N, C-alpha and C positions, 0 to 999 in steps of 0.2 A: 161300512164300505171296505171292500177289499184294500189290502196296503199294496197290493201285485199291480203292476202297470196291464196283466195279460187280461184275458177275458177272465168276469169272475166264476166261482166253483157254482156247482149245481146248488142253488140256494134253497129248492123245494127239498133237496136230500140233505144238505149240510148246514142250510141255517138255523142251526139249534138254537141260536138265541133268541130265534122268534118262536115261539111256544107252539103258536097257532099263526100256520102258514098257506097260502094257497098260490096255483099259477093257472094262467088262464091267456088265452090265445085274444087277444084286440087288436082289430085292424093289421093283421098279420103281423103283430110284435108280442114275444112272450111277457106278460106281466106277472110279477110277484109281489104278492101284499103278504106282509107278516106282521105280526103284532108280538111284543114281547111281553114280559111277565106284568108290568105295570101298566100296560096299554100303549106304551110307544109304538107308532106304526111307522112301516117303510114301505116304501111304493118303489119296485124297481120295473122301468120300461124297459126291457133288453140290459144291455148291459150301462145304456146312457139314453136318458136321466135317472138318477137316483134321488128321491126325496125320503128324509128321516125326519119324525117329530118327535116329542118327548111326550111324558103322560098328560100335562095341560095342553095339547093339540098347538101348539109351537114348533114351526120349523126349527129343527137345529142343523142340520145338516145336508149338502147336497153337492151331487157328481154331475157334472153338465158339460159338455162337448172336451171331455177329457180332462177338466179341471174339478178341484175340491174346494167346496166353499164350507165355511163353519159360520155358525151365529156366535156374533161377538157384541156385546151390548146393543142387540136389538136391530142389527144390521148384519149383511152376509160380506165374511171377508173371505177372499180367494186363501187357501193354502198353499202358499209357493213351497216346493220342495228344495231343500238345501241339505247337503251333505255334511255331516261336522264326521270326521276321524272314519269310524269303523260305522255309523249310524246315519240313516236318514231322517231328517226332522222336517217340518213343516213350521214356514214363518207366515202367520196372518200379513195379509195385505188389503188395504183398503181397495174397491172395486168403486166404479162410476155409477151413480144412480141409474143410469139409463140400463147397466148393464142388470142391476139387481132386479129391475122392473122387467127386463126382458124372461127371467128365469122365474119370475112370480108371475108372470103370464102364461110359460110355459108350463108351471105348477096349477094354475086354475085349470087351463083346455086339459091337462093329464087327469087331475082329477074328475072333468066332468065326463072324459073316457071311463073311468070308472063306474061314475053313476049310471051311464048310460046303458052299462054291461051288466049292472047289479040290476035295475030296473026292467031292462030286457029278457031279465033269468036267462043271459047268454048260458049255453052250455060248454060243457069240456072241463069245468073248473076241478082242480087236482088239490085235493086237502090232506097236510099232514098235521096232525096235533089234535084232532076233532073231527066232526062231523060236517058236511056242508051247511046244512041248515044252521048250526051253531057259527059257523064261521061268516055266512051272508046276514045272518042277525048282528055279529060283533061289526061288521065292515059298515052295514047299515045304519048303525047307531053311531060307529064314529064318523061316517059322511054326513048324517042328522047334526051331529054336535059341533063339527068345522065351524069356524065363523064365515063368514062371507070373505071377508076381509082378512087374509091369514097374518098372525103374527110371528113375528122372526123372533127367537129365544133370546134371553142374555147369553147364553152361555151352549155351547156344544154339546155337553154333557147330556145321557140320557136323563 
């Protein structure tokens, strides 16, 4: 996730940590999907929400309604901004179970939109780092392997 509060950079052009990435318009929202070197996936639905996974398909980070969340010991915690001297840091804060449930529900519906776009062979994908067929295959495999009940990681690290 971007460290700045303003709109994110052009992820298709600048998201170099995601070796294979694509952009497509789904329901009037620009969606960027990327895979890092070890298979970690990131899903950007416009500027918000953002969902990031580790290599074992566990949710590790979320950006939703202007707030940052990180996986800590299998739960999502809000990362509250705090300024210390000349540095900005983030301090984990517990969130209510219903907030976590809303985020997980949003994740489920967002991934369902991706599945529909993939299965419908939606046109207009822009791919960086590979061919469209390779990207579609990788995304389809990832979607097949993600568990029905998504697991929240122990740590937010990739």
